[in-house]
TIDOPA-23977 format. One line per field, with one value per residue (C-alpha): x, z, y; residue number from 0. Coordinates in nm, 4 decimals. Each point is the difference from the previous one (the first is absolute). Layout:
# residues N
c1	[X, ...]
c3	[Z, ...]
c2	[Y, ...]
seq	[NUM, ...]
END
This chain:
# residues 610
c1	[0.5971, 0.0710, -0.3188, -0.1059, 0.2147, -0.1202, -0.0721, 0.2154, 0.2779, 0.0887, 0.3523, 0.1619, 0.2088, 0.1746, -0.0430, 0.1915, 0.1179, 0.1891, 0.1230, -0.2180, 0.0084, -0.3634, -0.2161, -0.3321, -0.2434, -0.3738, -0.0686, 0.0456, -0.2650, -0.0322, -0.1232, -0.0901, 0.1692, -0.0825, 0.2217, 0.2763, 0.2588, -0.0267, -0.0609, -0.0249, -0.3303, 0.0300, 0.1995, -0.0009, -0.0033, 0.0289, 0.1041, 0.3348, 0.1718, 0.3242, 0.1250, 0.4210, 0.1651, 0.3683, 0.0281, -0.2694, -0.3102, -0.3547, -0.3033, -0.2976, -0.1278, -0.1063, -0.1890, 0.2566, -0.0665, 0.1998, -0.0352, -0.2058, 0.2905, 0.2182, 0.1454, -0.3408, -0.0250, -0.1461, -0.0781, 0.3049, 0.2169, 0.2801, 0.1160, 0.1941, -0.1153, 0.0519, -0.3127, 0.0254, -0.3272, -0.3536, -0.0395, -0.0595, -0.1501, 0.0044, 0.3268, 0.0630, 0.2639, 0.0052, 0.1944, 0.0287, 0.3685, 0.0041, -0.1402, 0.1406, -0.1664, 0.1610, -0.2132, -0.1465, -0.0614, -0.3842, -0.2708, -0.2564, 0.2309, 0.0613, -0.4174, 0.0564, 0.2461, -0.2419, -0.2878, 0.1838, 0.0750, -0.3897, -0.0108, 0.2140, -0.1209, -0.3751, 0.0657, -0.0749, -0.2280, -0.2718, 0.0589, 0.0503, -0.3431, 0.1434, 0.3032, -0.3076, -0.2331, 0.2579, 0.2798, -0.0973, 0.1482, -0.3050, 0.2662, 0.0686, -0.3641, 0.0085, -0.1549, -0.2990, -0.0849, 0.0374, -0.2246, -0.2875, -0.0139, 0.0330, -0.2822, -0.1893, 0.0341, 0.1917, 0.3369, -0.0055, 0.0275, 0.3610, 0.0596, 0.1491, -0.3096, -0.1703, -0.2480, 0.3471, 0.0774, -0.4202, -0.0045, 0.3102, -0.1183, -0.3245, 0.1071, 0.2130, -0.2946, -0.2186, 0.2349, 0.0641, -0.3707, 0.0057, 0.1717, 0.1186, 0.0366, 0.3787, 0.0164, -0.1835, 0.1919, 0.3039, -0.1851, -0.0730, 0.3307, 0.1664, -0.1861, 0.1786, 0.3237, -0.1678, -0.0963, 0.3166, 0.1724, -0.2216, 0.0734, 0.4248, -0.0725, -0.2216, 0.2919, -0.0619, -0.0657, -0.2750, -0.2993, 0.0957, -0.0085, -0.2690, -0.2253, 0.1432, -0.1294, -0.3063, -0.0858, 0.0934, -0.1686, -0.3365, 0.0488, 0.0113, -0.2549, -0.2198, 0.0637, -0.0911, -0.2889, 0.0534, -0.1108, 0.3058, -0.0409, 0.0706, 0.2477, 0.2077, -0.0043, 0.1512, 0.2554, 0.1428, 0.0016, 0.2059, 0.1751, 0.1700, -0.0029, 0.1654, 0.2916, 0.0126, 0.0523, -0.2729, -0.3375, -0.2369, -0.0195, 0.2120, -0.1884, -0.0253, -0.0137, -0.2785, -0.1807, 0.0112, -0.1305, -0.2909, -0.1060, 0.0369, -0.2200, -0.2661, 0.0281, -0.0067, -0.3046, -0.2061, 0.1278, -0.1072, -0.3628, -0.3076, -0.2666, -0.3226, 0.0893, 0.3274, 0.1875, 0.3778, 0.0436, 0.3494, -0.1192, -0.1906, 0.3498, 0.2159, -0.2165, 0.0243, 0.4137, -0.0065, -0.2153, 0.2448, 0.3060, -0.1082, -0.0770, 0.3674, 0.1056, -0.1851, 0.2861, 0.2363, -0.1657, -0.3393, -0.1253, -0.2792, -0.1474, -0.3084, -0.0051, 0.3311, -0.1154, -0.2058, 0.3856, 0.1653, -0.2583, 0.0320, 0.4043, 0.0340, -0.0112, 0.2477, 0.2608, -0.0426, 0.0903, 0.2249, 0.2007, -0.0424, 0.1848, 0.2583, 0.0347, -0.0028, 0.2392, 0.2609, -0.0895, 0.0288, 0.3059, -0.1998, 0.1377, -0.2500, 0.1212, -0.1465, -0.3339, -0.2347, 0.1147, 0.0374, -0.3156, -0.1226, 0.1738, -0.1561, -0.3616, 0.0974, 0.1513, -0.2916, -0.2563, 0.1979, 0.0645, -0.3737, -0.2218, 0.1008, -0.0309, -0.3353, -0.0923, 0.1323, -0.2744, -0.2750, -0.1228, 0.0993, 0.3526, 0.1490, -0.2113, 0.1973, -0.1441, -0.1775, 0.2802, -0.1667, 0.3218, 0.1989, -0.1557, -0.3844, 0.0449, 0.1933, -0.3338, -0.2929, 0.2295, -0.0141, -0.3472, -0.0879, 0.1327, -0.1045, -0.3862, 0.0436, 0.0978, -0.3203, 0.1940, -0.2075, 0.0584, 0.3542, -0.0864, -0.1837, 0.2782, 0.1996, -0.1945, -0.0130, 0.3524, 0.0467, -0.2272, 0.1926, 0.2995, -0.1313, -0.1305, 0.3454, 0.1557, -0.2499, 0.1037, 0.2443, 0.3589, 0.3020, 0.3546, 0.1978, 0.1625, 0.2884, 0.0422, 0.2613, -0.2366, 0.3150, 0.1231, 0.2637, 0.1374, -0.2114, -0.1630, -0.3406, -0.0297, -0.3622, -0.1196, -0.3259, -0.2028, -0.2641, -0.2291, 0.2266, 0.2744, 0.2784, 0.2230, 0.3391, 0.1279, -0.1500, 0.2417, 0.1807, 0.1626, 0.0806, -0.4211, -0.1705, -0.2666, 0.2199, -0.1104, -0.3507, -0.1586, 0.2108, -0.0963, -0.3352, 0.0399, 0.1864, -0.2880, -0.2884, 0.1426, 0.0389, -0.3445, 0.0089, -0.1810, 0.1921, 0.2826, -0.0656, 0.2828, 0.3107, 0.3286, 0.1860, 0.3705, 0.1492, -0.0907, 0.2455, -0.1884, 0.1328, -0.1633, -0.3432, -0.0206, -0.3255, -0.1562, -0.2494, -0.1161, -0.1081, -0.1483, -0.2022, -0.1144, -0.1085, 0.1765, 0.1020, -0.1389, 0.2348, 0.3317, 0.2611, 0.2941, 0.2737, -0.0281, 0.3093, -0.1504, -0.2178, 0.3287, 0.0861, -0.1276, -0.0888, -0.1594, -0.1885, -0.1754, -0.1224, -0.1445, -0.1827, -0.0735, -0.1263, -0.2358, -0.1781, -0.0590, -0.1432, 0.2350, 0.0443, 0.4252, 0.1184, 0.3529, 0.1719, 0.2627, 0.2605, -0.1457, -0.3622, -0.1680, -0.3358, -0.1753, -0.1094, -0.2078, 0.2746, 0.2776, 0.1559, 0.2418, 0.2501, 0.1807, 0.3533, 0.0792, -0.1476, 0.2282, 0.2671, 0.3088, 0.2103, 0.3437, 0.2231, -0.2378, -0.3413, -0.0520, -0.3342, 0.0902, 0.0384, -0.3492, -0.1337, -0.1493, 0.0948, -0.3322, -0.0630, -0.2712, -0.1316, -0.2579, -0.0708, 0.3702, 0.1960, 0.1457, 0.1233, 0.2103, 0.0038, 0.2506, -0.0741, 0.3314, 0.1299, 0.4067, 0.2210, 0.0269, -0.4085, 0.0447, 0.3003, -0.2255, -0.3330, 0.0327, -0.2115, 0.1205, -0.0575, -0.1264, -0.2057, -0.1142, -0.0556, 0.2386, -0.0308, 0.3604, 0.0062, 0.0558, -0.0569, 0.3217, 0.2984, 0.2632, 0.0578, 0.2192, -0.1235, -0.3093, 0.1745, 0.0069, -0.3549, -0.1450, 0.2305, -0.1582, -0.3336, 0.0607, -0.2059, -0.1690, -0.0558]
c3	[-0.1612, -0.2571, -0.1533, 0.0596, 0.2233, 0.3356, 0.0964, -0.1789, 0.1106, -0.2692, 0.0236, 0.0167, -0.2884, -0.1030, -0.3337, -0.3446, -0.1619, 0.2339, -0.0583, 0.2222, 0.0479, 0.1270, 0.0423, -0.1880, 0.2055, -0.1752, -0.3225, -0.2789, -0.2050, -0.3148, -0.0674, -0.3132, -0.1127, -0.2306, -0.3012, 0.0816, -0.2103, -0.2820, 0.1059, 0.3474, 0.1041, 0.3473, 0.3350, 0.3025, 0.3720, 0.2783, 0.3759, 0.1125, 0.3676, 0.1387, -0.1558, -0.0382, -0.0701, -0.0290, 0.2757, 0.2066, 0.0906, 0.0165, 0.1576, -0.2007, -0.3447, -0.2708, -0.3236, -0.3260, -0.3382, -0.2886, -0.3946, -0.0906, -0.2890, 0.3322, 0.1226, 0.1618, 0.4091, 0.2436, 0.4168, 0.1386, -0.2979, 0.1197, -0.2467, -0.0569, -0.0941, -0.1196, 0.1054, -0.2096, 0.0156, 0.2636, 0.3276, 0.3446, 0.0085, -0.4151, -0.1453, -0.3707, -0.1745, -0.3924, -0.2100, 0.0231, 0.0382, 0.3036, 0.2047, 0.0572, 0.1017, 0.3131, -0.0327, 0.3948, -0.1038, 0.0764, -0.1657, 0.0615, -0.2107, -0.1908, -0.0294, -0.0862, -0.2992, -0.1348, 0.0368, -0.1512, -0.2648, -0.0966, 0.0348, -0.2780, -0.2128, 0.0070, 0.0936, -0.2668, -0.2670, 0.3046, 0.1145, 0.3229, 0.0447, 0.0492, 0.2343, 0.2085, 0.0184, 0.0456, 0.1116, 0.2279, -0.2024, 0.0247, -0.0593, -0.3772, -0.0146, -0.0919, 0.2613, -0.2343, -0.0023, 0.3696, 0.1244, -0.2619, 0.2176, 0.3328, -0.1228, -0.1051, 0.3035, -0.1993, 0.1190, 0.2221, -0.3831, 0.0146, 0.3184, 0.0211, 0.2572, 0.1062, -0.2754, -0.2573, 0.1999, 0.0368, -0.3482, -0.1248, 0.2874, -0.1748, -0.3003, 0.0785, 0.1659, -0.2744, -0.2236, 0.2371, 0.0098, -0.3388, -0.0362, 0.0937, 0.4034, -0.0403, -0.1881, 0.2100, 0.2857, -0.1692, -0.0903, 0.3999, 0.1166, -0.2598, 0.1702, 0.3030, -0.1942, -0.2795, 0.3012, 0.0987, -0.3154, -0.0384, 0.4041, -0.1314, -0.3867, 0.1889, 0.2283, 0.2660, 0.1866, 0.3162, -0.2287, -0.2908, 0.3466, 0.1856, -0.3303, -0.0386, 0.3760, -0.0409, -0.3354, 0.0489, 0.3760, -0.2210, -0.2674, 0.2243, 0.1959, -0.2495, -0.1761, 0.3409, 0.0278, 0.3203, 0.0884, 0.1701, 0.3408, 0.0452, 0.2808, -0.2473, -0.2532, 0.2562, 0.1542, -0.3416, -0.2112, 0.3538, 0.0253, -0.3456, -0.0221, 0.3474, -0.1011, -0.3427, 0.2302, -0.1937, 0.2522, 0.0467, 0.0139, -0.3477, -0.2474, -0.2798, 0.3745, 0.1504, -0.3522, -0.1010, 0.3662, -0.0074, -0.3419, 0.1066, 0.2805, -0.1837, -0.2565, 0.3340, 0.1083, -0.3295, 0.0269, 0.3470, -0.0004, -0.0714, -0.2415, -0.0474, -0.3404, -0.0555, -0.1584, 0.0346, -0.4052, -0.0779, -0.0744, 0.3446, 0.1731, -0.1889, 0.0718, 0.3928, -0.0887, -0.1736, 0.2973, 0.2803, -0.1888, -0.0238, 0.4218, -0.0178, -0.3224, 0.1185, 0.2667, -0.3236, -0.3322, -0.0257, -0.3254, 0.0044, -0.3318, 0.0886, -0.3240, 0.1285, 0.0519, -0.3111, -0.1806, 0.1329, -0.1076, -0.3849, 0.0408, 0.1238, -0.3191, -0.1657, 0.3207, -0.0275, -0.4020, 0.0823, 0.2251, -0.1968, -0.2801, 0.2092, 0.1254, -0.3209, -0.1305, 0.2497, 0.0559, -0.3505, -0.0858, -0.2705, -0.1674, 0.1028, -0.2945, -0.1990, -0.2159, 0.2022, 0.3154, -0.0405, -0.1585, 0.3275, 0.2176, -0.2424, 0.1350, 0.3438, 0.0191, -0.1996, 0.2417, 0.3121, -0.0834, -0.1794, 0.1996, 0.3545, -0.2316, -0.0935, 0.3959, 0.1035, -0.2467, 0.1616, 0.2834, 0.3653, -0.0607, 0.1354, 0.2992, 0.2306, 0.3263, 0.2439, 0.2352, 0.3199, 0.0879, -0.0098, 0.2968, -0.0818, -0.3184, 0.1706, 0.1750, -0.2508, -0.2403, 0.2857, 0.0696, -0.3525, 0.0136, 0.2781, -0.1495, -0.3184, 0.2178, 0.2365, 0.3470, 0.0399, 0.3478, -0.0557, -0.2900, 0.1926, 0.3113, -0.3064, -0.1604, 0.3721, 0.0151, -0.3608, 0.1153, 0.3599, -0.2419, -0.2336, 0.2994, 0.1173, -0.3410, -0.0252, 0.3697, -0.0413, 0.0075, 0.0289, -0.0892, -0.2661, -0.2384, -0.2166, -0.2872, -0.2493, -0.3150, -0.2307, 0.0342, -0.3104, -0.1337, -0.0012, 0.2882, 0.1454, 0.3559, 0.1855, 0.2890, 0.1446, 0.3409, -0.0863, -0.1562, -0.2712, -0.1768, -0.1808, -0.2253, -0.1835, -0.3142, -0.0737, -0.2535, 0.0436, -0.3309, 0.1202, 0.0251, -0.3811, 0.0694, 0.1591, 0.3381, -0.0253, 0.1606, 0.3106, 0.0399, -0.0200, 0.2523, 0.2510, -0.0049, 0.0497, 0.2837, 0.1846, -0.0807, -0.2644, -0.3460, -0.1073, -0.0073, 0.0958, -0.1674, -0.1992, -0.0698, -0.2426, -0.0351, -0.3616, -0.2644, 0.0882, -0.1270, 0.3456, 0.2075, -0.2209, -0.1460, 0.1856, -0.0522, -0.2556, 0.1288, 0.2837, -0.2222, -0.1776, 0.2794, 0.1532, 0.2958, -0.0124, 0.1377, -0.1341, -0.1566, 0.1482, -0.2136, -0.0861, -0.2965, -0.1142, -0.0438, -0.3563, -0.1232, -0.0776, -0.2926, 0.2986, 0.2328, -0.2972, -0.0849, 0.3814, 0.0271, -0.2883, 0.1334, 0.3639, -0.2404, -0.1947, 0.2937, 0.1316, 0.3127, 0.1771, -0.0305, 0.2368, -0.1085, 0.3147, -0.0063, 0.2628, 0.2892, -0.0443, 0.3419, 0.0264, 0.2291, -0.1162, 0.2984, 0.3020, -0.2151, -0.0520, -0.3010, -0.0994, -0.3020, 0.0720, -0.3631, -0.3250, -0.2719, 0.0473, -0.1399, -0.2597, 0.1923, -0.2373, -0.2922, 0.1639, -0.0113, 0.0181, 0.3539, 0.1504, -0.1228, 0.3087, 0.2319, 0.4326, 0.1188, 0.3882, 0.1868, 0.3492, 0.1911, 0.3277, 0.1378, -0.2219, -0.3054, -0.3029, -0.3193, -0.3840, -0.2297, -0.2861, -0.2017, 0.0628, -0.0210, 0.2150, -0.1309, 0.0764, 0.3262, 0.0929, -0.1284, 0.2223, 0.2999, 0.2133, 0.3697, 0.2104, 0.2172, -0.2550, 0.1535, -0.3548, -0.3013, -0.3441, -0.1101, -0.3886, -0.2700, 0.1763, 0.2292, -0.2655, 0.1480, -0.1212, 0.0920, 0.3162, 0.0788, 0.3752, 0.0572, -0.1339, 0.2650, 0.2604, -0.0137, -0.0134, 0.2945, -0.1066, 0.2204, -0.2799]
c2	[-0.0542, 0.2676, 0.0240, 0.3262, 0.2792, 0.0615, 0.3899, 0.2429, 0.2399, 0.1980, 0.0486, 0.4097, 0.0202, 0.2993, 0.2049, -0.0685, -0.2487, -0.2951, -0.3863, -0.2222, -0.3875, -0.1210, -0.3572, -0.0150, -0.0286, -0.0017, -0.1663, 0.2084, 0.1792, 0.1816, 0.3493, 0.1480, 0.2933, 0.2819, -0.0601, 0.2412, -0.1533, -0.2853, -0.3813, 0.1468, -0.0835, -0.1970, 0.0613, -0.2519, 0.1405, -0.2335, 0.0585, -0.0362, 0.0120, -0.1004, 0.3469, 0.0547, 0.2749, 0.0163, -0.2421, 0.1745, -0.1375, 0.1694, -0.1301, -0.0398, -0.0428, 0.1709, -0.0446, -0.0196, 0.0151, -0.0980, -0.0899, -0.2844, -0.0986, -0.0644, -0.3098, -0.2093, 0.0160, -0.1715, -0.0359, -0.1064, 0.1145, 0.2878, 0.3335, 0.2693, 0.2928, 0.3642, 0.1743, 0.3476, 0.1009, 0.0208, 0.1707, -0.1502, -0.3045, -0.0829, -0.0514, -0.0471, -0.1635, 0.1777, -0.2587, -0.3682, 0.0447, 0.1468, -0.3288, -0.3582, -0.2567, -0.2454, -0.3330, -0.1187, -0.3485, -0.0060, -0.1754, 0.3357, 0.1832, -0.3032, 0.0333, 0.4027, -0.0345, -0.2265, 0.1907, 0.3037, -0.2408, -0.0631, 0.3790, 0.0792, -0.2820, 0.1245, 0.3940, 0.1876, -0.2241, -0.0283, 0.4161, -0.1837, -0.1759, -0.3117, 0.1396, 0.1434, -0.2749, -0.3061, 0.1293, 0.2841, 0.2974, 0.2636, 0.2623, -0.1160, 0.1295, 0.3948, 0.1923, 0.1014, -0.3590, -0.0275, 0.2768, -0.0661, -0.3686, 0.1952, 0.1782, -0.2571, -0.2171, -0.2418, 0.0489, -0.3012, -0.2034, 0.1239, -0.1448, -0.3597, -0.0503, -0.3250, 0.0587, -0.0920, -0.2878, -0.1222, 0.0574, -0.2546, -0.2685, 0.0295, -0.0568, -0.2894, -0.1338, 0.0432, -0.1921, -0.2770, -0.0641, -0.0636, -0.2614, -0.3718, -0.0298, -0.0629, 0.3064, 0.2200, -0.1395, 0.1478, 0.3561, 0.0359, -0.1054, 0.2709, 0.2398, 0.1100, -0.0153, 0.2585, 0.1902, 0.0116, 0.0295, 0.3456, 0.1058, 0.0409, 0.0813, 0.3623, 0.0350, -0.1851, 0.2845, 0.0772, 0.0337, -0.2759, -0.2508, 0.1101, 0.0244, -0.4142, -0.0459, 0.1499, -0.1566, -0.3508, -0.0051, 0.1150, -0.2363, -0.2953, 0.0487, 0.1319, -0.3355, -0.1891, 0.1800, 0.2043, 0.3397, 0.1487, 0.1793, 0.3600, -0.1361, -0.2001, 0.2935, 0.2416, -0.2670, -0.0852, 0.3027, 0.1911, -0.3238, 0.0500, 0.3785, 0.0745, -0.2954, 0.2174, 0.3121, 0.1761, -0.0082, 0.2287, 0.2824, -0.0388, 0.1070, -0.2670, -0.2661, 0.2354, 0.0077, -0.3942, -0.0759, 0.2162, -0.1499, -0.3759, 0.1265, 0.1408, -0.3020, -0.2551, 0.1402, -0.0436, -0.3930, -0.0536, 0.1599, -0.2207, 0.2150, -0.1395, 0.0740, -0.0751, 0.3182, -0.1480, 0.1232, 0.0648, 0.3784, 0.0625, -0.2070, 0.2637, 0.2496, -0.0451, -0.0440, 0.3440, 0.1480, -0.1751, 0.1544, 0.3033, 0.0267, -0.0315, 0.2156, 0.3042, 0.0378, 0.0740, 0.1060, 0.1943, -0.1798, -0.2729, -0.1863, -0.1660, -0.1998, -0.1991, -0.3114, -0.0162, 0.1436, -0.2747, -0.2495, 0.1733, -0.0375, -0.3301, -0.1649, 0.2358, -0.0620, -0.3410, 0.0166, 0.2043, -0.2276, -0.3095, 0.1922, 0.0889, -0.4031, -0.1017, 0.2336, -0.0977, -0.3436, -0.0951, 0.2818, 0.1443, 0.3286, 0.2678, 0.1605, -0.2708, 0.0991, -0.1842, 0.0218, 0.4121, -0.0202, -0.1484, 0.2385, 0.2629, -0.1255, 0.0204, 0.3055, 0.1935, -0.1703, 0.0967, 0.3414, 0.0996, -0.1876, 0.2354, 0.3040, -0.1108, -0.0581, 0.3449, 0.1613, -0.1713, 0.2327, -0.0175, -0.1537, 0.1354, 0.1562, 0.2248, -0.0541, 0.3054, 0.1512, -0.1952, -0.1050, -0.3825, -0.1521, 0.0732, -0.1251, -0.3223, -0.0053, -0.0011, -0.2013, -0.2663, 0.0592, -0.0537, -0.3364, -0.1023, 0.1200, -0.2418, -0.2828, 0.0775, 0.0889, 0.3113, 0.0362, 0.0798, 0.1868, 0.2398, 0.0204, 0.0928, 0.2338, 0.1875, -0.0492, 0.2301, 0.2506, 0.0592, 0.0573, 0.2112, 0.2020, 0.0090, 0.0637, 0.3582, 0.1234, 0.2991, -0.0803, 0.2252, -0.0523, 0.0845, -0.2641, 0.0479, -0.2910, -0.0678, -0.2017, -0.0149, -0.3748, 0.0180, 0.3605, 0.2684, 0.2108, -0.0181, 0.1762, -0.0365, 0.2369, -0.1001, 0.1204, -0.3416, 0.3264, 0.1609, -0.1463, 0.1857, -0.1759, 0.1516, -0.1452, -0.3340, -0.2240, -0.3631, -0.0701, -0.3343, -0.0801, -0.0622, 0.2257, 0.2564, -0.1240, 0.1355, -0.3290, 0.0262, 0.3281, -0.0819, -0.2837, 0.1948, 0.2655, -0.2638, -0.1780, 0.3609, 0.0167, 0.2518, 0.0851, 0.2847, 0.2584, 0.3261, 0.1293, -0.1142, 0.1657, -0.0739, 0.1980, -0.0474, -0.2141, -0.3647, -0.2946, -0.1253, 0.2933, -0.0402, -0.3537, -0.0408, 0.3015, -0.1031, -0.3280, 0.2187, 0.2447, -0.2207, -0.1971, 0.3486, 0.0061, 0.3254, 0.3341, 0.2502, -0.0625, 0.3250, 0.1124, 0.2296, 0.1864, -0.0767, -0.3578, 0.1031, 0.0900, -0.3831, -0.2338, -0.2720, 0.2786, 0.1324, -0.3777, -0.0643, 0.3671, -0.1524, -0.3065, 0.1987, 0.2157, -0.2814, -0.1098, 0.2668, 0.0087, 0.3549, 0.1466, 0.2399, 0.2017, 0.0913, 0.2980, 0.1053, 0.1169, -0.1820, -0.1135, -0.1699, -0.3004, -0.3264, -0.1111, -0.0632, 0.0695, 0.3492, 0.0081, 0.2972, 0.0152, 0.1315, -0.0169, -0.1312, 0.2713, -0.1376, 0.2424, -0.0805, -0.1090, -0.1570, -0.0574, -0.1785, -0.3126, -0.2326, -0.0973, 0.3293, 0.0940, -0.2026, 0.2625, -0.0050, -0.0324, 0.0372, -0.1864, 0.0601, -0.2503, 0.1101, 0.0401, -0.1889, 0.1048, -0.2035, 0.1390, -0.1316, 0.0867, -0.2327, -0.0604, 0.3137, 0.0447, 0.1594, 0.3510, 0.0188, -0.1310, 0.2507, 0.3193, -0.0795, 0.2164, -0.2718, -0.1136, -0.2586, -0.1480, -0.2116, -0.3292, -0.2151, 0.1201, -0.2547, 0.0078, 0.1066, -0.2715, -0.2740, 0.0896, -0.0086, 0.1844, 0.3095, 0.3131, 0.2152, -0.2726, -0.0524, 0.3836, 0.0425, -0.2906, 0.1320, 0.3783, -0.1299, -0.2362, -0.2770, -0.2781, -0.2292]
seq	[0, 1, 2, 3, 4, 5, 6, 7, 8, 9, 10, 11, 12, 13, 14, 15, 16, 17, 18, 19, 20, 21, 22, 23, 24, 25, 26, 27, 28, 29, 30, 31, 32, 33, 34, 35, 36, 37, 38, 39, 40, 41, 42, 43, 44, 45, 46, 47, 48, 49, 50, 51, 52, 53, 54, 55, 56, 57, 58, 59, 60, 61, 62, 63, 64, 65, 66, 67, 68, 69, 70, 71, 72, 73, 74, 75, 76, 77, 78, 79, 80, 81, 82, 83, 84, 85, 86, 87, 88, 89, 90, 91, 92, 93, 94, 95, 96, 97, 98, 99, 100, 101, 102, 103, 104, 105, 106, 107, 108, 109, 110, 111, 112, 113, 114, 115, 116, 117, 118, 119, 120, 121, 122, 123, 124, 125, 126, 127, 128, 129, 130, 131, 132, 133, 134, 135, 136, 137, 138, 139, 140, 141, 142, 143, 144, 145, 146, 147, 148, 149, 150, 151, 152, 153, 154, 155, 156, 157, 158, 159, 160, 161, 162, 163, 164, 165, 166, 167, 168, 169, 170, 171, 172, 173, 174, 175, 176, 177, 178, 179, 180, 181, 182, 183, 184, 185, 186, 187, 188, 189, 190, 191, 192, 193, 194, 195, 196, 197, 198, 199, 200, 201, 202, 203, 204, 205, 206, 207, 208, 209, 210, 211, 212, 213, 214, 215, 216, 217, 218, 219, 220, 221, 222, 223, 224, 225, 226, 227, 228, 229, 230, 231, 232, 233, 234, 235, 236, 237, 238, 239, 240, 241, 242, 243, 244, 245, 246, 247, 248, 249, 250, 251, 252, 253, 254, 255, 256, 257, 258, 259, 260, 261, 262, 263, 264, 265, 266, 267, 268, 269, 270, 271, 272, 273, 274, 275, 276, 277, 278, 279, 280, 281, 282, 283, 284, 285, 286, 287, 288, 289, 290, 291, 292, 293, 294, 295, 296, 297, 298, 299, 300, 301, 302, 303, 304, 305, 306, 307, 308, 309, 310, 311, 312, 313, 314, 315, 316, 317, 318, 319, 320, 321, 322, 323, 324, 325, 326, 327, 328, 329, 330, 331, 332, 333, 334, 335, 336, 337, 338, 339, 340, 341, 342, 343, 344, 345, 346, 347, 348, 349, 350, 351, 352, 353, 354, 355, 356, 357, 358, 359, 360, 361, 362, 363, 364, 365, 366, 367, 368, 369, 370, 371, 372, 373, 374, 375, 376, 377, 378, 379, 380, 381, 382, 383, 384, 385, 386, 387, 388, 389, 390, 391, 392, 393, 394, 395, 396, 397, 398, 399, 400, 401, 402, 403, 404, 405, 406, 407, 408, 409, 410, 411, 412, 413, 414, 415, 416, 417, 418, 419, 420, 421, 422, 423, 424, 425, 426, 427, 428, 429, 430, 431, 432, 433, 434, 435, 436, 437, 438, 439, 440, 441, 442, 443, 444, 445, 446, 447, 448, 449, 450, 451, 452, 453, 454, 455, 456, 457, 458, 459, 460, 461, 462, 463, 464, 465, 466, 467, 468, 469, 470, 471, 472, 473, 474, 475, 476, 477, 478, 479, 480, 481, 482, 483, 484, 485, 486, 487, 488, 489, 490, 491, 492, 493, 494, 495, 496, 497, 498, 499, 500, 501, 502, 503, 504, 505, 506, 507, 508, 509, 510, 511, 512, 513, 514, 515, 516, 517, 518, 519, 520, 521, 522, 523, 524, 525, 526, 527, 528, 529, 530, 531, 532, 533, 534, 535, 536, 537, 538, 539, 540, 541, 542, 543, 544, 545, 546, 547, 548, 549, 550, 551, 552, 553, 554, 555, 556, 557, 558, 559, 560, 561, 562, 563, 564, 565, 566, 567, 568, 569, 570, 571, 572, 573, 574, 575, 576, 577, 578, 579, 580, 581, 582, 583, 584, 585, 586, 587, 588, 589, 590, 591, 592, 593, 594, 595, 596, 597, 598, 599, 600, 601, 602, 603, 604, 605, 606, 607, 608, 609]
END
């Protein structure tokens, strides 16, 4: 159908600049970027496939990013591009001149191009809000703003969801009821057309289509005065999600389905004194959503339903302002239009900031494990809907899950927690956890939230030790957040670390929060839980002029009969000077695996297994 890509198999492209021909597969989306050069505030990203490099067909797909000032593309369009940056499955085109479009003459491509022209009309006057709420371009909002909405339980307001479709239908229905019968029929008849238009305006991808299906279904059923059965909910939503290739356990489908199920349980429950208020239903939907959400994040906002209710008028005002701006062709820079946009932007940014100051916003759930919390949230829904027997059974299952989690578990786990440019290497045996570096410069918070989420999933409250190799941002950007969150028992540093200004500022922060520091030197040995740590070299000789990368200590960790070696960003001269030999079970290659002289011979000497 071309509406949504199926399962993604990434292509194995060689590194370095290269010219490719490809086909756009997914709806092109805009990304807000930090302003590195004048006039460049956003980029476009899309999944491309049917890759061809100098006549050689390359199986798989890649995510391709290009400047927003380039010619607009849509699904089915062919492109010819010079890829000059990026690695792995994410590649970039740096200038519009390196990209040429070959039109595919498909209806979806025309809608995609039209949608991008609407974005150009709104952005940047709406600061991304109109584009996000009407066109599904959430990534045009700043990362800080999206984080505020997540922590206050309002992230669902930024999605093209059944809520948006329902609002659209309710507005049309209300308008129709206040008009003459003939005009009312026109309003109701235009509802389906406008819903379809909304779907295509927001990209006609899986989330938009399943939102339209859910919104129309609920609207028609509620206007007919019918209660929708749980079986109907399951059947319709699963059908829509499966057709789009995003059925559970896909995160958005799972969370949406859990919220809809909880909401429906309130609708079919018969109370002596009905509690079918919007706030009560919203609270149930929040509990249902978090029953699934705990598999991805430990954050929970108990005030989410109330916050949503308070934000709905602002969301509706922004949505209507966007529609008015587009339908009337108003100049967003005109005085009245810009004044209205300034009001919307002020409310949308300031209200969540106020919510964040309230107690329990957000709560970080204790480390009972995702399964236990799923049982607890579902049991809460059952109790509130007076299904006491089911609630008792779920509470029993939650108790059993907690008991199983508390049983001793052995086994070494090695995890790389950096998703972009950076390094964060975690060792844990289910009791103790050591982290070697903590950086991710692709995340606006330096990777702090991601590291904390991964620890929570492993039922770990704190890190027994954090080893920082050297004071470069891609190795320590998450450290201030971890210190402020009181997630560290101790930080281990080489003496050379304090010689750099970046290192001195972080040491000051650690002292401010009373985080103990331990200074390591050549030959230092100590034990942290079941881990034996041996510092091979921490005071590097000035080989050809010492560089910050070469301040990285070489550290050998032993867990039972398993040996792990970390090397930070130490370069070839330091590696060659070390006398360590193998066999070593696991080696963290220095400098993110970048090619270096003598690296291959060094790895051969270590006889590394992985």
